[in-house]
N, CA, C and O of each residue as an XYZ file, in Angstrom:
164
protein
N       0.780     -1.151     -0.055
C       0.085     -0.072     -0.104
C       1.024      1.310     -0.021
O       2.126      1.366      0.526
N       0.421      2.275     -0.608
C       1.118      3.588     -0.611
C       1.203      4.397      0.757
O       0.363      4.095      1.604
N       1.985      5.240      1.018
C       2.587      6.104      2.040
C       1.061      7.053      1.910
O       0.524      7.282      0.826
N       0.619      7.445      3.013
C      -0.149      8.735      3.119
C      -0.241      9.362      4.248
O      -0.094      8.768      5.316
N      -0.521     10.758      4.160
C      -0.347     11.445      5.679
C      -1.717     11.553      6.102
O      -2.664     11.759      5.342
N      -1.796     11.366      7.665
C      -2.966     11.130      8.324
C      -3.212     12.083      9.261
O      -2.406     12.011     10.188
N      -3.870     12.791      9.352
C      -4.476     14.180     10.348
C      -5.434     13.658     10.805
O      -6.435     13.339     10.163
N      -5.186     13.443     12.420
C      -6.475     13.295     13.239
C      -7.197     14.332     13.446
O      -6.726     15.457     13.613
N      -8.494     14.033     13.455
C      -9.553     15.063     13.754
C     -10.683     14.737     14.761
O     -10.902     13.606     15.196
N     -11.237     15.632     15.018
C     -12.428     15.128     16.076
C     -13.799     16.007     15.834
O     -13.908     17.168     15.441
N     -14.677     15.174     16.157
C     -16.078     15.834     15.642
C     -17.153     15.233     16.517
O     -17.010     14.277     17.279
N     -18.274     15.950     16.292
C     -19.658     15.495     17.088
C     -20.528     15.570     15.718
O     -20.247     16.185     14.689
N     -21.708     14.738     16.011
C     -22.934     14.589     15.173
C     -24.122     15.177     16.211
O     -24.411     14.784     17.341
N     -24.720     16.297     15.383
C     -25.767     16.558     16.205
C     -27.223     16.270     15.439
O     -27.451     16.834     14.369
N     -28.108     15.445     15.988
C     -29.251     15.199     15.379
C     -30.590     16.134     15.378
O     -31.398     16.155     16.307
N     -30.662     16.690     14.514
C     -31.632     17.924     14.411
C     -33.202     17.322     14.113
O     -33.275     16.214     13.583
N     -34.357     17.994     14.427
C     -35.681     17.574     14.462
C     -36.194     18.043     13.159
O     -37.357     17.697     12.951
N     -35.553     18.844     12.089
C     -35.914     19.369     11.137
C     -34.780     20.114     10.484
O     -33.814     20.568     11.097
N     -34.991     20.204      9.118
C     -34.098     21.009      8.329
C     -33.874     22.556      8.711
O     -32.819     23.154      8.498
N     -34.855     23.038      9.221
C     -34.946     24.379      9.860
C     -33.904     24.414     10.906
O     -32.977     25.223     10.927
N     -34.157     23.312     11.931
C     -33.339     23.349     12.983
C     -31.750     23.226     12.669
O     -30.876     23.767     13.346
N     -31.556     22.508     11.654
C     -29.953     21.930     10.916
C     -29.669     23.353     10.509
O     -28.528     23.777     10.691
N     -30.473     24.037     10.043
C     -30.234     25.607      9.301
C     -29.519     26.344     10.610
O     -28.362     26.763     10.585
N     -30.317     26.419     11.639
C     -30.316     27.500     12.664
C     -28.853     26.859     13.259
O     -27.945     27.689     13.237
N     -28.543     25.758     13.693
C     -27.439     25.195     14.408
C     -26.144     25.352     13.604
O     -25.031     25.468     14.118
N     -26.402     25.344     12.280
C     -25.250     25.469     11.111
C     -24.953     27.032     11.226
O     -23.774     27.381     11.282
N     -25.835     27.865     11.258
C     -25.330     29.196     11.197
C     -24.843     29.884     12.390
O     -24.153     30.902     12.415
N     -25.373     29.071     13.567
C     -24.868     29.641     14.878
C     -23.691     28.957     15.109
O     -22.902     29.824     15.486
N     -23.186     27.999     15.096
C     -21.912     27.357     15.077
C     -20.909     27.834     14.115
O     -19.722     27.910     14.431
N     -21.408     28.205     12.787
C     -20.389     29.001     11.889
C     -19.935     30.259     12.327
O     -18.773     30.618     12.139
N     -20.899     31.051     12.983
C     -20.664     32.332     13.658
C     -19.730     32.145     14.696
O     -18.985     33.079     14.992
N     -19.668     31.139     15.251
C     -18.799     30.855     16.527
C     -17.376     30.497     16.092
O     -16.430     30.491     16.880
N     -17.266     30.161     14.626
C     -15.963     29.931     14.212
C     -15.694     28.540     13.858
O     -14.621     28.165     13.385
N     -16.804     27.704     14.123
C     -16.461     26.211     13.951
C     -16.523     25.873     12.491
O     -17.301     26.453     11.733
N     -15.432     24.623     11.974
C     -15.656     24.318     10.716
C     -16.531     23.282     10.646
O     -16.326     22.401     11.481
N     -17.546     23.099      9.822
C     -18.993     22.529      9.522
C     -18.947     21.575      8.108
O     -18.368     21.877      7.065
N     -19.527     20.653      8.310
C     -20.073     19.898      7.417
C     -21.416     19.577      7.221
O     -21.890     19.134      8.267
N     -22.188     19.619      6.345
C     -23.537     19.560      6.420
C     -23.957     17.848      6.127
O     -23.455     17.404      5.094
N     -24.637     17.075      6.760
C     -24.803     15.850      6.118
C     -26.357     15.649      6.428
O     -26.980     16.071      7.403
N     -26.787     14.954      5.430
C     -28.148     14.354      5.266
C     -28.322     12.966      5.196
O     -27.755     12.379      4.275
N     -28.968     12.357      5.960
C     -29.179     10.829      6.157
C     -30.464     10.459      5.920
O     -30.797      9.280      6.033
């Protein structure tokens, strides 16, 4: 197998009740300076 660089990261998953709640959390955390990824499952 090839060599690769691995950078350890830490995260949490917040389960929202609706798309509107997800948007509100996203905007709030973004304003606080967090790096975010939106996930829909």
